[in-house]
C-alpha positions in Angstrom: -0.1 0.3 0.0 2.9 1.9 0.8 4.3 1.5 -2.3 1.6 2.2 -4.4 1.0 5.8 -2.9 4.9 6.5 -3.9 3.6 5.8 -7.1 1.1 8.3 -7.2 2.9 11.1 -5.6 5.6 10.3 -7.9 3.5 10.3 -10.9 1.9 13.7 -9.7 5.4 15.2 -9.3 6.6 14.0 -12.6 2.6 15.2 -14.5 3.4 18.8 -12.5 6.9 18.8 -13.8 4.9 19.1 -17.6 2.4 21.0 -16.7 5.4 23.3 -15.7 7.6 22.8 -18.5 4.3 22.8 -20.9 3.0 26.5 -19.7 7.2 27.6 -20.3 7.1 26.6 -23.6 3.8 28.0 -24.4 5.2 31.5 -22.6 8.7 31.1 -25.0 6.3 30.8 -28.5 4.0 33.8 -27.3 7.2 35.7 -26.4 8.9 34.7 -29.6 5.2 35.6 -31.7 4.9 38.9 -30.0 8.7 39.8 -31.1 7.7 38.7 -34.7 4.4 40.7 -34.4 6.9 44.1 -33.1 9.1 43.4 -35.6 6.5 43.3 -38.5 5.3 46.4 -37.1 8.4 48.2 -37.1 9.0 47.1 -40.5 5.6 48.4 -41.5 6.3 51.7 -40.1 9.9 52.2 -41.6 8.2 51.4 -44.7 5.1 53.8 -44.9 7.7 56.2 -43.2 9.9 55.7 -46.3 6.7 55.7 -48.9 5.5 59.0 -47.4 9.1 61.0 -48.0 9.4 59.2 -51.3 6.0 61.0 -52.0 6.9 64.0 -49.9 9.8 64.3 -52.7 7.5 63.6 -55.7 5.0 66.2 -54.8 8.3 68.9 -54.7 9.0 67.7 -58.1 5.5 68.5 -59.0 5.9 72.0 -57.6 9.2 72.5 -59.6 7.2 71.4 -62.6 4.6 73.4 -61.9 6.8 76.7 -60.9 8.8 76.3 -64.5 5.3 76.1 -66.2 4.2 79.3 -65.1 6.8 80.5 -66.0 7.0 79.5 -69.5 3.5 80.4 -69.5 4.4 84.2 -68.5 6.5 84.4 -71.2 4.1 83.3 -73.9 1.1 85.1 -73.1 3.5 88.6 -72.2 4.3 87.9 -76.1 0.9 87.0 -76.9 -0.8 90.2 -75.0 2.3 93.0 -76.3 2.4 91.7 -79.8 0.0 88.8 -81.0 -3.1 90.3 -79.9 -2.6 93.8 -81.0 -1.4 92.6 -84.4 -4.6 90.6 -84.8 -6.8 93.6 -83.4 -5.3 95.9 -85.8 -5.7 93.3 -88.8 -9.5 92.6 -88.2 -10.8 95.6 -86.7 -8.8 98.2 -88.6 -9.0 97.0 -91.9 -5.6 98.4 -92.8 -4.3 99.5 -96.1 -1.4 97.7 -98.7 0.7 100.6 -97.3 0.1 100.1 -93.7 1.0 96.3 -94.0 3.9 97.8 -95.8 5.2 99.7 -93.0 4.1 97.3 -90.3 5.8 94.1 -90.7 4.8 92.6 -88.3 1.5 91.9 -89.5 2.9 89.8 -91.9 3.8 87.4 -89.1 0.5 87.2 -87.5 0.3 83.9 -89.8 3.2 82.7 -88.1 3.8 79.3 -85.9 3.4 80.1 -82.5 5.1 78.6 -79.2 4.1 75.1 -78.4 4.2 74.5 -74.7 5.0 71.6 -73.3 3.7 70.4 -69.9 6.0 69.4 -67.5 4.9 65.8 -65.9 7.6 64.1 -65.0 6.5 64.3 -61.4 2.8 63.9 -61.8 4.7 60.2 -63.9 6.3 59.3 -60.6 3.5 60.1 -58.4 0.8 58.2 -60.3 2.9 55.0 -59.9 3.0 55.3 -56.7 1.4 52.6 -53.9 1.3 54.7 -50.7 -2.1 55.8 -49.6 -1.9 58.8 -47.0 -4.3 59.9 -44.4 -7.5 61.3 -45.3 -6.0 65.2 -45.8 -3.1 64.1 -47.9 -5.8 61.7 -49.8 -7.9 65.3 -50.5 -4.5 66.4 -52.1 -3.5 63.6 -54.1 -6.9 63.5 -55.5 -6.5 67.0 -56.4 -3.3 66.9 -57.9 -4.8 63.8 -60.4 -8.0 66.1 -61.2 -5.5 69.0 -62.1 -3.5 67.2 -64.2 -5.9 65.1 -66.2 -7.8 68.0 -66.9 -5.4 70.2 -67.7 -3.4 68.2 -69.8 -5.9 66.8 -71.8 -7.3 70.4 -72.5 -3.9 72.0 -73.2 -3.1 69.1 -75.7 -6.7 69.1 -77.4 -6.1 73.6 -78.1 -3.1 72.6 -79.4 -3.8 70.4 -81.7 -6.6 72.5 -83.1 -4.2 75.0 -83.0 -2.4 72.6 -85.3 -4.5 71.6 -87.9 -5.3 75.5 -88.1 -1.5 76.6 -88.6 -1.0 73.4 -91.2 -4.4 73.9 -93.3 -2.9 77.6 -93.8 0.0 76.5 -94.9 -1.3 74.4 -97.1 -3.8 77.0 -98.7 -0.5 79.2 -98.9 1.3 76.6 -101.3 -1.3 77.1 -104.0 -0.3 80.6 -104.2 2.5 81.8 -106.6 3.6 85.5 -103.8 4.7 82.2 -101.8 8.2 81.6 -103.7 8.3 85.7 -103.7 7.5 85.9 -100.4 9.8 82.9 -98.9 12.9 83.7 -101.2 13.1 86.9 -102.7 11.5 88.8 -99.2 8.8 90.0 -101.5 5.9 90.6 -99.7 3.8 92.4 -103.0 2.0 89.6 -103.5 0.8 88.4 -100.1 0.2 91.9 -99.7 -2.5 92.2 -102.3 -4.0 88.9 -100.9 -4.8 90.0 -97.7 -5.8 93.3 -98.5 -8.1 92.0 -101.4 -9.1 88.8 -101.0 -12.0 87.6 -98.2 -10.6 84.8 -97.9 -7.5 85.4 -95.8 -9.5 87.9 -93.6 -11.6 84.7 -92.6 -8.3 82.8 -92.2 -7.0 85.5 -89.7 -10.2 85.7 -87.7 -10.2 81.3 -87.4 -6.9 81.5 -86.5 -7.0 83.9 -83.7 -10.5 82.4 -82.5 -8.2 79.0 -82.1 -5.3 81.3 -80.6 -7.5 82.9 -77.9 -8.7 79.3 -76.9 -5.2 77.9 -76.2 -4.1 81.3 -74.8 -6.9 80.9 -72.0 -6.5 77.6 -71.5 -2.8 78.1 -70.3 -4.5 80.8 -68.5 -6.4 78.6 -67.1 -3.6 76.0 -65.9 -1.6 78.8 -64.1 -4.6 80.0 -62.2 -5.0 76.8 -61.0 -1.3 75.6 -60.8 -1.1 78.5 -58.2 -3.8 76.9 -56.1 -2.2 73.9 -56.0 1.2 74.9 -55.2 -0.3 76.5 -52.4 -1.9 74.0 -51.1 1.5 71.4 -51.4 3.3 74.2 -49.7 0.4 73.8 -47.1 0.4 70.0 -46.7 4.3 70.2 -46.6 4.3 72.2 -43.9 2.1 70.5 -41.7 4.6 67.1 -42.4 
């Protein structure tokens, strides 16, 4: 009987050691799991921080792109307001004589080509490839950037295309006239001046060209105005970071 109780006691002690070992093992496993989770969380924080810094750098590139675009547009608009627009108005509203055409060589350039403004979108291209999802405030800025570029790039490209087609149509039409050779090879503008002062088609073409030109200018002005607003929002968001 005594031996029986000793065996039971030995078994309980063994089972007690096993329970303690099991608890210890579970504790060790939990510590490892917690360590892994903490490491993953830290890695996620670091990755998010890197993505946030990358996006911040890209937004700064967008800001510089916009500033460069505004500078280029300012130069274009100044040229339009000071040179192109007065010439168009003088020709269409003033109906100058042949003598006035000869005394104002800038009139002859009314059908000349236009400056093709190329909107910078290197920053926007980088921005579109980002997978980082910012918080709500930054999401609003991200949405505004996407909407801004999608809207204005398309509108300016369409206006440029219309201007290009109008210019090409005029160029093809002028090739039919003998004065083209005299004008370009001998700098003799008499035939061209006869055409623009006597042919109603010339006046219609000037008017049509100016209308397309004005649309193009207005699209660039709209881009500039909204770009200035976007730069302000970018500065506000970056300052709050």
